[in-house]
C-alpha distance (Angstrom), angle and dihedral (degrees) to the residues before:
residue distance angle dihedral
M1 . . .
T2 3.82 . .
L3 3.79 115.9 .
T4 3.68 124.5 -151.5
V5 3.69 113.1 -137.2
T6 3.78 120.2 -171.3
H7 3.68 118.2 -159.0
I8 3.83 123.1 -154.7
A9 3.81 120.7 -158.6
S10 3.83 139.9 150.2
G11 3.77 98.6 -115.7
D12 3.75 91.7 -166.8
L13 3.77 96.0 120.3
W14 3.89 137.8 34.6
A15 3.68 101.4 -137.7
G16 3.77 137.9 116.0
A17 3.80 99.5 -58.4
E18 3.72 92.2 45.1
V19 3.70 91.5 47.2
Q20 3.72 89.4 54.1
V21 3.90 94.0 47.0
F22 3.71 90.3 53.9
Q23 3.84 92.1 47.1
L24 3.79 90.0 52.5
I25 3.72 98.3 43.0
N26 3.84 91.2 47.0
A27 3.75 92.6 48.5
L28 3.83 91.1 48.4
H29 3.89 90.1 49.4
E30 3.80 87.6 54.7
S31 3.73 94.8 51.6
E32 3.77 126.3 92.0
N33 3.86 96.2 -132.5
I34 3.78 103.0 50.3
R35 3.80 135.3 55.1
A36 3.77 107.7 -158.6
T37 3.84 126.7 -151.3
A38 3.75 130.6 170.6
I39 3.75 141.3 -151.4
L40 3.84 116.5 -162.5
F41 3.78 129.7 -171.7
N42 3.75 94.0 -148.5
P43 3.85 138.5 36.8
G44 3.83 112.8 -120.6
I45 3.75 148.5 98.5
L46 3.89 93.3 -35.9
A47 3.79 92.4 52.2
D48 3.86 92.4 45.4
K49 3.81 92.4 48.5
L50 3.79 94.1 49.3
E51 3.89 91.6 47.8
N52 3.88 87.1 49.2
V53 3.87 88.4 61.0
C54 3.74 93.3 43.2
V55 3.72 99.3 -108.4
P56 3.82 112.2 154.6
V57 3.81 105.4 -110.4
T58 3.88 132.6 -172.7
V59 3.75 114.6 -167.7
A60 3.85 106.5 -154.9
N61 3.80 92.6 -173.8
E62 3.75 107.8 -145.7
S63 3.82 93.1 -159.1
E64 3.83 89.8 64.0
R65 3.83 101.8 31.9
S66 3.86 137.5 64.2
A67 3.73 120.6 -127.6
L68 3.89 89.3 -103.2
Q69 3.92 90.1 54.0
I70 3.78 92.0 49.3
I71 3.80 91.0 50.2
R72 3.84 87.1 51.1
S73 3.80 90.6 49.8
I74 3.80 91.2 49.4
R75 3.91 89.4 49.4
D76 3.84 91.0 50.5
H77 3.75 94.2 47.9
I78 3.85 92.8 50.1
R79 3.79 90.3 48.4
T80 3.86 94.4 46.7
N81 3.90 93.6 45.9
E82 3.90 92.1 40.7
S83 3.91 88.0 -130.4
D84 3.78 117.3 -158.3
I85 3.83 97.7 -168.5
I86 3.85 134.3 18.5
H87 3.85 116.6 -146.6
T88 3.89 112.8 -166.7
H89 3.84 128.6 -159.2
G90 3.84 116.1 -163.9
F91 3.86 136.0 17.2
K92 3.76 96.6 -90.3
E93 3.87 91.0 43.9
N94 3.79 89.2 50.2
I95 3.82 93.3 55.0
L96 3.76 99.2 39.2
G97 3.77 92.4 38.3
V98 3.74 95.0 54.3
A99 3.84 92.6 44.8
G100 3.89 89.3 53.7
Q101 3.86 91.6 43.1
R102 3.82 90.0 54.5
L103 3.71 93.7 49.8
A104 3.80 86.9 51.6
G105 3.74 92.6 52.8
V106 3.83 95.4 -121.2
A107 3.86 112.4 141.5
P108 3.78 112.2 -166.4
S109 3.84 119.6 73.2
V110 3.84 134.9 168.0
R111 3.72 135.0 -173.0
T112 3.80 133.1 -156.7
A113 3.77 118.2 -144.8
H114 3.84 103.8 -149.9
G115 3.75 97.2 -173.5
N116 3.71 149.3 -17.8
P117 3.80 116.7 -68.8
E118 3.78 110.9 -94.0
H119 3.80 92.7 -142.0
T120 3.83 138.8 29.0
R121 3.68 106.5 -129.6
S122 3.90 118.8 -135.2
W123 3.82 131.1 -168.8
R124 3.85 89.6 -102.9
N125 3.79 83.6 82.9
P126 3.93 97.2 40.9
V127 3.82 95.7 174.6
K128 3.83 95.7 55.8
K129 3.78 89.2 40.2
L130 3.74 92.3 54.7
L131 3.85 90.3 46.1
D132 3.85 88.8 54.2
L133 3.74 91.5 49.2
S134 3.75 90.1 47.3
D135 3.76 90.1 53.1
T136 3.75 93.7 48.6
L137 3.74 92.3 47.6
T138 3.82 92.4 49.0
G139 3.83 87.8 52.7
Q140 3.77 95.2 48.8
W141 3.91 98.4 43.1
L142 3.69 108.5 20.7
Q143 3.78 108.7 33.8
Q144 3.76 123.8 66.4
G145 3.86 99.5 -153.0
V146 3.78 141.8 29.0
V147 3.79 119.1 -161.5
A148 3.89 117.7 -154.6
V149 3.81 113.6 -161.8
S150 3.95 92.7 -150.7
G151 3.75 136.8 28.3
Q152 3.73 90.7 -115.5
L153 3.77 92.1 56.3
K154 3.84 90.2 46.3
D155 3.82 88.8 55.1
V156 3.78 88.4 52.8
L157 3.87 96.0 45.5
E158 3.85 99.3 39.9
P159 3.88 99.0 78.1
C160 3.83 88.6 49.3
F161 3.80 97.3 44.9
P162 3.89 103.1 26.2
G163 3.75 119.9 -170.0
K164 3.88 94.6 8.0
T165 3.86 103.7 66.2
H166 3.78 115.9 109.7
L167 3.77 131.2 -170.3
I168 3.80 111.9 -136.5
H169 3.83 114.4 155.7
N170 3.72 126.6 -134.6
F171 3.77 106.8 -105.2
V172 3.80 146.5 -166.0
D173 3.69 140.0 -151.1
I174 3.78 104.4 -124.5
Q175 3.75 95.1 -162.5
A176 3.79 93.0 51.0
L177 3.83 89.8 48.8
H178 3.83 93.2 56.3
R179 4.04 88.9 44.3
E180 3.86 89.4 55.7
V181 3.88 91.8 45.8
Q182 3.75 92.8 48.7
A183 3.92 88.6 53.2
G184 3.65 91.2 62.1
V185 3.82 115.8 17.6
L186 3.71 115.5 178.2
K187 3.79 124.2 -147.8
K188 3.76 117.5 -114.7
E189 3.84 124.1 -140.5
S190 3.78 102.1 -116.9
N191 3.78 94.3 -157.0
S192 3.69 98.4 62.5
F193 3.84 139.3 47.0
T194 3.81 107.7 -118.8
I195 3.79 119.3 -145.9
G196 3.71 120.3 -172.6
L197 3.84 139.3 -160.6
V198 3.87 116.1 -161.1
G199 3.77 124.3 -165.8
R200 3.78 145.8 61.8
M201 3.73 112.0 -47.2
V202 3.92 96.6 -117.6
P203 3.78 126.2 134.7
V204 3.86 95.0 -95.5
K205 3.77 92.3 60.9
R206 3.89 92.1 62.0
V207 3.87 96.8 -143.4
D208 3.81 84.9 169.0
L209 3.85 92.8 66.3
F210 3.94 87.7 48.1
L211 3.76 92.7 55.1
E212 3.80 92.6 44.2
A213 3.84 90.9 49.5
I214 3.80 90.8 53.0
G215 3.77 88.2 53.2
I216 3.71 96.9 51.5
L217 3.87 92.1 44.6
S218 3.88 87.1 54.6
S219 3.83 102.4 38.5
D220 3.97 103.0 29.5
Y221 3.88 99.6 34.7
G222 3.79 101.1 23.8
H223 3.78 94.9 -131.5
P224 3.80 115.1 160.5
V225 3.68 93.8 -124.8
R226 3.88 135.8 159.9
G227 3.66 126.2 -165.9
V228 3.85 127.7 -154.3
V229 3.80 125.4 -168.4
I230 3.97 109.0 -151.0
G231 3.73 108.9 -161.8
D232 3.75 141.3 41.8
G233 3.80 137.6 -125.2
P234 3.86 145.0 134.0
L235 3.78 94.5 -56.2
R236 3.71 96.6 56.3
S237 3.83 99.1 101.2
Q238 3.78 90.4 43.2
M239 3.95 90.3 52.4
E240 3.88 91.4 43.5
E241 3.99 88.1 54.8
K242 3.81 91.4 46.4
T243 3.77 90.8 52.3
R244 3.85 88.2 54.2
D245 3.91 88.2 47.0
L246 3.77 90.2 53.5
G247 3.75 92.9 49.1
L248 3.74 90.1 -118.8
R249 3.81 103.5 125.1
N250 3.77 93.4 115.9
K251 3.77 91.7 47.4
I252 3.83 103.6 46.7
S253 3.75 132.4 50.9
F254 3.74 132.7 -174.9
A255 3.70 112.5 -138.2
G256 3.73 95.7 -177.3
F257 3.90 124.4 -150.1
L258 3.84 110.2 -17.5
N259 3.78 122.8 -166.4
P260 2.98 106.9 -145.7
A261 3.85 97.4 23.8
L262 3.83 96.1 174.4
P263 3.91 96.7 90.2
A264 3.73 89.8 54.6
I265 3.90 91.7 46.8
S266 3.72 91.1 50.4
G267 3.76 90.6 54.7
L268 3.80 93.7 57.7
D269 3.75 121.7 106.3
A270 3.87 89.4 -150.6
L271 3.83 136.7 -4.7
L272 3.74 119.9 -138.1
M273 3.85 120.3 -154.0
P274 3.78 108.7 -175.6
S275 3.95 98.3 160.8
D276 3.73 120.4 151.1
H277 3.81 87.1 -129.0
E278 3.93 139.5 -5.3
G279 3.82 140.1 -178.3
L280 3.74 106.1 -146.0
P281 3.74 104.6 -47.5
M282 3.86 117.8 -137.1
T283 3.85 89.6 -151.7
L284 3.84 88.4 59.6
I285 3.79 93.3 52.1
E286 3.72 91.9 44.2
A287 3.78 93.2 49.8
L288 3.85 90.1 53.2
G289 3.62 90.6 46.5
L290 3.78 88.4 59.3
E291 3.70 94.7 43.8
V292 3.77 96.0 -111.5
P293 3.81 112.8 152.8
V294 3.74 113.9 -116.0
V295 3.76 134.8 -148.4
A296 3.76 113.6 -173.7
H297 3.83 149.0 164.6
A298 3.80 110.1 -97.6
I299 3.79 94.8 -125.1
G300 3.82 136.7 113.3
G301 3.79 115.7 -7.1
I302 3.79 96.3 -21.2
P303 3.81 96.1 96.5
E304 3.82 89.1 56.1
V305 3.83 89.5 59.9
L306 3.76 96.7 39.6
G307 3.79 97.0 38.4
D308 3.75 115.0 -157.9
S309 3.76 90.0 -24.0
E310 3.82 86.8 -64.9
Y311 3.75 95.5 126.0
G312 3.82 101.6 26.1
T313 3.91 137.7 -13.9
L314 3.74 121.1 -69.8
V315 3.78 115.6 -155.6
Y316 3.75 121.6 -153.1
D317 3.88 97.1 175.2
H318 3.78 97.4 79.9
S319 3.75 95.4 -158.3
S320 3.92 136.4 99.8
R321 3.78 85.8 -105.0
G322 3.72 95.2 51.2
Y323 3.84 90.1 51.1
A324 3.85 93.6 44.8
E325 3.80 90.5 51.9
A326 3.75 91.5 51.0
L327 3.81 92.4 47.2
H328 3.89 87.8 48.1
H329 3.75 91.1 55.8
L330 3.88 91.2 47.7
I331 3.77 91.6 48.1
T332 3.84 93.0 51.0
H333 3.82 95.5 42.7
P334 3.74 101.5 48.9
E335 3.83 95.0 156.6
K336 3.80 92.5 56.4
A337 3.84 90.2 46.0
R338 3.73 92.0 51.0
A339 3.93 92.3 49.1
K340 3.86 90.4 52.4
A341 3.82 88.7 48.7
V342 3.69 91.7 53.1
A343 3.83 92.8 46.4
G344 3.86 88.8 48.4
V345 3.75 92.2 63.0
R346 3.77 90.5 54.7
H347 3.77 90.3 47.3
I348 3.74 90.9 51.5
Q349 3.80 91.9 48.6
A350 3.85 91.6 51.4
E351 3.87 99.8 43.7
F352 3.82 109.6 17.8
D353 3.76 99.9 37.7
K354 3.82 119.1 139.8
V355 3.78 96.6 -127.7
K356 3.65 97.0 50.6
N357 3.90 97.3 46.9
V358 3.93 93.6 41.2
E359 3.63 88.5 54.4
A360 3.77 91.7 51.3
Y361 3.89 89.4 55.0
I362 3.87 92.2 47.9
S363 3.92 88.1 50.2
L364 3.76 89.1 51.3
Y365 3.76 93.2 48.0
Q366 3.82 91.6 50.0
S367 3.82 93.5 48.9
L368 3.74 88.8 55.0
V369 3.74 96.2 53.1
R370 3.83 92.7 36.9
P371 3.81 107.3 28.9
D372 3.83 118.0 -171.8
């Protein structure tokens, strides 16, 4: 029996969660047991990529439609495609998706939590607090499964959603990674050690710590390093100004949003992830799959990927000095860094492999339709 699973996501960005949504839908689309469809609230890269692999997509553009109109679009898509299960990604998508699902008369629904919430809502902002409560109640009473992408996230979600929280890791296709890299290989500067930060320039990513760490490596340790920020966002102009203030204009470049970003990531000598918090970052998994040494804050799902610094370097001193010291050790111990990177590929293949984790999703879907 083939199940039709309809995924509901925002699609406004092309970042870690969107990459994973695409990887999952595409993998399900290729499987024999699942027919995948999608409803997106925005046109963009995710919609284009799904259409390119012939996944049926409805774009219920939230900039043009009210919440009620979006719910109707969801209902109509579900009825037209005879969906068996709804899979939502995001708090707004959870609430509107379940509303449309109920109108369409489809029972099973599951959500994926792609990361920890960035802010704890208070009643000082009653609208957002009520939305958060609505999202939680939707998951508790109207959805049958909650997927956490890391063990740390599962521990956070389990008390709120007891008996229905499942751990299924984000995943990559190692062979596809290398094919994409080979299609757009970038040349590295042989004279310098290139350190990258990949992600949207928003406060949680701590681009400021990255810039300061590059400065310390150059001024205090004398390393011929270069920094590159791959990504865009609201803090870009502020971070460019900070780069000038630190006297690092000749040391740091801002590449902006790159699609694809994998060729640039593969050209790094090291990836730095100084975020305040993370779920289970796709960039981290991709970097390890490409044997790029990683230095990262020991937060969220990152220790699950890097182990006890077996596959990269975990940093507990969440400061520019702490990251600079970790990078200094990596630069001065290249053989150890390379050994960790090689071990990291094996770890990714064992725990974050596409086949293993897609099968876990399929098993979850089947259990919801045909519970024991």
